[in-house]
C-alpha positions as CSV (number, residue, x, y, z in Angstrom):
1,M,0.0,0.0,0.0
2,M,1.3,3.4,-0.9
3,F,0.8,6.5,1.3
4,E,0.7,10.0,-0.2
5,K,0.5,13.3,1.6
6,T,0.9,16.8,0.3
7,Y,2.5,19.6,2.3
8,T,2.9,23.4,1.5
9,V,6.4,24.7,1.6
10,T,7.1,28.4,1.6
11,G,10.2,30.3,0.4
12,M,10.9,28.3,-2.8
13,T,11.6,30.6,-5.8
14,C,13.6,28.5,-8.4
15,Q,14.5,25.0,-9.6
16,H,17.5,24.9,-7.2
17,C,15.0,25.3,-4.4
18,V,12.9,22.4,-5.8
19,A,16.1,20.3,-6.1
20,S,17.1,21.1,-2.5
21,V,13.7,20.2,-1.0
22,T,13.4,17.1,-3.2
23,E,16.8,15.8,-2.1
24,E,16.3,16.5,1.7
25,V,12.8,15.1,1.9
26,G,13.8,12.1,-0.3
27,E,16.3,11.1,2.4
28,V,13.6,10.7,5.1
29,D,13.1,6.9,5.9
30,G,10.4,5.3,3.9
31,V,10.0,8.1,1.4
32,R,9.8,6.6,-2.2
33,A,9.1,9.8,-4.2
34,V,8.9,13.5,-3.8
35,N,7.0,15.8,-6.3
36,V,7.4,19.6,-5.9
37,D,5.2,22.1,-7.6
38,L,7.2,25.3,-7.5
39,D,4.2,27.5,-8.5
40,T,2.0,26.4,-5.6
41,G,4.6,25.3,-3.1
42,A,3.0,21.9,-2.9
43,V,5.2,19.0,-2.0
44,T,3.7,15.6,-2.4
45,V,5.5,12.8,-0.5
46,S,4.9,9.2,-1.5
47,S,5.9,6.5,0.9
48,D,5.6,2.8,1.8
49,A,4.3,3.7,5.3
50,E,3.1,6.8,7.0
51,V,5.9,9.3,7.4
52,A,5.9,11.6,10.5
53,D,5.0,15.2,9.7
54,E,7.9,16.2,12.0
55,A,10.4,14.3,9.9
56,V,9.3,16.0,6.7
57,R,9.3,19.4,8.5
58,S,12.9,18.8,9.7
59,A,14.0,17.8,6.1
60,V,12.3,21.0,4.6
61,E,14.0,23.1,7.3
62,E,17.4,21.4,6.6
63,A,16.9,22.5,2.9
64,G,16.4,26.0,4.2
65,Y,12.6,26.4,3.8
66,T,9.5,26.4,5.9
67,L,6.6,24.0,6.1
68,A,3.4,25.9,6.2
69,A,1.2,25.2,9.2
């Protein structure tokens, strides 16, 4: 079973931002795919099991951006 959850990330302005967020969130345990929509800030995370929101938040912050509340 595949889980999918979409988050909103603020502060991304270019493809480098997209690459940074994709790389950091992609390193979270269990994450299989990360799809970032630069225009809307939507970050869709696909995983084998539920991923803790806090783990995603930490990864986004590590990349230098903010997860919207």
